[in-house]
C-alpha positions in Angstrom: -0.6 -12.6 -10.4 -3.9 -12.9 -12.1 -5.8 -16.1 -12.7 -4.1 -16.7 -16.0 -0.7 -16.3 -14.5 -1.6 -18.7 -11.6 -2.5 -21.4 -14.2 0.7 -20.8 -16.1 2.9 -20.9 -13.0 1.1 -24.1 -11.8 1.8 -25.9 -15.1 5.3 -24.7 -15.3 6.3 -25.8 -11.7 4.5 -29.2 -11.9 5.8 -29.7 -15.5 2.4 -30.3 -16.9 2.6 -30.9 -20.6 0.8 -27.8 -21.9 2.1 -24.7 -20.3 -0.2 -22.4 -22.2 -3.6 -21.6 -20.6 -6.3 -23.3 -22.5 -4.2 -26.3 -23.5 -6.1 -29.3 -24.6 -7.2 -31.5 -21.7 -5.7 -34.6 -23.4 -2.3 -33.0 -23.1 -2.5 -32.1 -19.4 -2.9 -33.8 -16.1 -5.0 -31.0 -14.7 -7.6 -28.9 -16.5 -7.7 -25.1 -16.3 -11.0 -25.5 -14.4 -9.3 -27.8 -11.8 -6.4 -25.4 -11.3 -8.8 -22.5 -10.8 -10.8 -24.5 -8.3 -7.5 -25.1 -6.4 -6.8 -21.4 -6.4 -10.3 -20.7 -5.0 -9.7 -23.2 -2.3 -6.2 -21.8 -1.5 -7.6 -18.2 -1.0 -10.4 -19.5 1.1 -7.9 -21.3 3.3 -5.8 -18.2 3.7 -8.9 -16.1 4.5 -9.9 -18.5 7.3 -6.5 -19.2 8.7 -4.9 -15.7 8.6 -7.9 -13.3 8.2 -6.1 -11.5 5.4 -9.2 -10.2 3.5 -10.6 -7.2 5.4 -13.6 -5.3 4.1 -15.5 -2.2 5.1 -16.6 -0.9 1.8 -18.6 -3.6 0.0 -22.3 -2.6 0.5 -23.7 -6.2 0.3 -21.3 -7.3 3.0 -20.7 -4.2 5.2 -24.2 -2.5 5.3 -27.2 -4.0 7.1 -30.5 -2.2 6.9 -32.4 -2.1 10.2 -36.0 -2.9 10.7 -38.2 -1.7 13.6 -38.8 -4.5 16.1 -36.2 -6.8 14.5 -33.1 -7.8 16.6 -31.5 -10.5 14.5 -30.0 -10.0 11.1 -28.3 -12.2 8.5 -24.7 -11.7 7.6 -23.3 -12.1 4.1 -22.2 -15.7 3.7 -18.6 -14.6 3.1 -18.2 -13.1 6.6 -15.8 -15.0 8.9 -15.5 -12.6 11.7 -16.8 -9.1 12.6 -13.9 -6.7 13.4 -16.1 -3.6 14.0 -19.8 -2.9 14.1 -21.1 0.6 14.3 -24.5 2.4 14.5 -24.9 6.1 14.0 -21.1 6.4 13.9 -20.6 4.8 17.3 -19.0 1.3 17.7 -21.2 -1.3 19.3 -19.6 -3.5 22.0 -19.4 -7.2 21.4 -21.0 -9.3 24.1 -22.3 -12.8 24.7 -25.6 -14.4 25.5 -24.1 -15.5 28.8 -23.2 -12.0 29.8 -26.6 -10.6 28.8 -28.4 -13.5 30.6 -26.6 -12.5 33.8 -27.3 -8.8 33.5 -30.9 -8.5 32.2 -34.1 -10.5 32.4 -35.8 -10.9 29.1 -33.0 -8.9 27.3 -34.0 -10.5 24.0 -37.2 -8.4 24.1 -35.8 -5.0 25.3 -36.2 -2.2 22.7 -34.1 0.9 22.3 -31.0 2.3 20.7 -28.6 -0.6 19.9 -25.5 -0.6 22.1 -24.2 -4.1 22.0 -24.3 -7.2 19.7 -23.8 -10.9 19.8 -22.1 -12.9 17.0 -22.1 -16.6 17.8 -20.0 -17.5 14.7 -23.2 -18.3 12.7 -24.5 -16.4 9.7 -26.5 -14.0 12.0 -25.9 -11.3 14.5 -28.2 -10.2 17.4 -28.6 -6.7 18.6 -29.0 -5.5 22.1 -31.3 -3.5 22.2 -33.9 -4.0 19.5 -34.1 -0.9 17.3 -37.4 1.1 17.3 -38.8 3.2 14.5 -37.5 6.3 16.1 -34.0 4.8 16.3 -34.0 3.8 12.7 -35.0 7.4 11.8 -31.7 8.5 13.4 -29.6 5.9 11.5 -31.1 3.2 9.3 -28.1 1.0 8.8 -25.3 -0.8 10.6 -21.8 -0.3 9.3 -19.5 -3.4 9.5 -15.8 -4.0 9.1 -15.3 -7.7 8.6 -12.9 -10.4 7.7 -14.2 -12.5 4.9 -13.6 -15.0 2.1 -13.7 -14.1 -1.6 -17.2 -13.0 -2.7 -17.3 -15.6 -5.6 -15.1 -18.5 -6.8 -12.5 -17.7 -9.4 -13.3 -18.7 -12.9 -11.6 -19.4 -16.3 -14.1 -17.0 -17.7 -12.2 -14.1 -16.0 -8.5 -14.8 -16.4 -7.6 -11.2 -15.5 -9.0 -11.4 -12.0 -6.4 -10.9 -9.2 -7.0 -12.5 -5.8 -7.7 -10.0 -2.9 -4.4 -10.7 -1.3 -1.1 -8.8 -1.3 1.2 -9.9 -4.1 3.8 -11.1 -1.7 1.4 -13.9 -0.7 0.8 -15.2 -4.2 3.7 -17.6 -4.4 2.8 -19.1 -1.0 -0.8 -19.7 -2.2 0.7 -22.1 -4.8 1.6 -24.5 -2.1 -2.0 -25.3 -1.4 -2.7 -25.6 -5.1 0.1 -28.2 -5.4 -1.3 -30.0 -2.4 -4.7 -30.2 -4.1 -3.1 -31.3 -7.3 -1.3 -34.3 -5.7 -4.5 -35.4 -4.0 -6.3 -35.8 -7.4 -7.3 -39.5 -7.5 -5.5 -40.5 -10.7 -2.6 -42.9 -11.2 -0.4 -40.1 -12.7 -1.2 -37.4 -10.1 -2.0 -39.0 -6.7 1.0 -38.6 -4.4 0.0 -38.1 -0.7 3.6 -37.6 0.4 4.1 -34.7 -2.0 0.7 -33.3 -0.9 1.7 -33.4 2.7 4.9 -31.6 2.0 3.2 -28.8 0.2 0.5 -28.6 2.9 3.2 -28.2 5.6 4.8 -25.4 3.6 1.4 -23.7 3.3 0.7 -24.1 7.0 4.2 -22.7 7.9 3.2 -19.5 6.0 -0.4 -19.1 7.1 -0.9 -21.1 10.3 -3.2 -23.9 11.2 -6.8 -24.0 10.2 -8.8 -22.9 13.3 -10.3 -25.7 15.2 -14.1 -25.3 15.1 -14.6 -26.5 18.7 -11.9 -24.2 20.1 -13.4 -21.3 18.2 -16.8 -22.0 19.7 -15.4 -22.1 23.2 -13.7 -18.8 22.7 -16.9 -17.2 21.5 -18.8 -18.6 24.5 -16.4 -17.2 27.0 -17.6 -14.1 28.8 -15.9 -11.0 27.4 -13.5 -9.3 29.9 -15.0 -6.3 31.8 -12.7 -3.6 33.1 -14.1 -2.0 36.2 -12.9 1.5 37.2 -12.3 2.4 40.8 -12.6 6.0 41.9 
């Protein structure tokens, strides 16, 4: 479904008075703008819970230009998790500050060809080692494959836009939109019991929202190391 179809389906299922997109606000309980905001929130929830938006082609998200002597780089704000990071066609190994602290003194200042990286869950990543001018001459960019949220909110100004999710998930997205609708603070719309029912249906499809504290602890754990015996 595109944005216009999501609005129409929403109004039909919730029996809003004006089923046509663009109906007068005096005839509806929810405006088109509110419904589209609910759609944006629903897709963001799916992206965070189930990691269903994978990207390796959008230059602004998936390409990072290296600078000589710089080891820390900003990620695009849409990035949730890095799936793969490569330099000069070779994947870099994800590591942690704890592992590097144990292995190397002053690892944060070591220069050379990048071979590992740290992503703490923030909007930055750190390279080990720090690229030099001669390294950048070999390959000037990092190539990322990431899981991300939508690049921009959906809008009533682009009713033909289709969410970046498989069509089979579109009906299930509606559950979060209904949940938001029933939490609108208005005498005719506020129904926390209905909201909870739709949220439970959404969670059954896409899982629980990740707990931030649990995610931090997982990131801080030392990655497993396989040692070979000969």
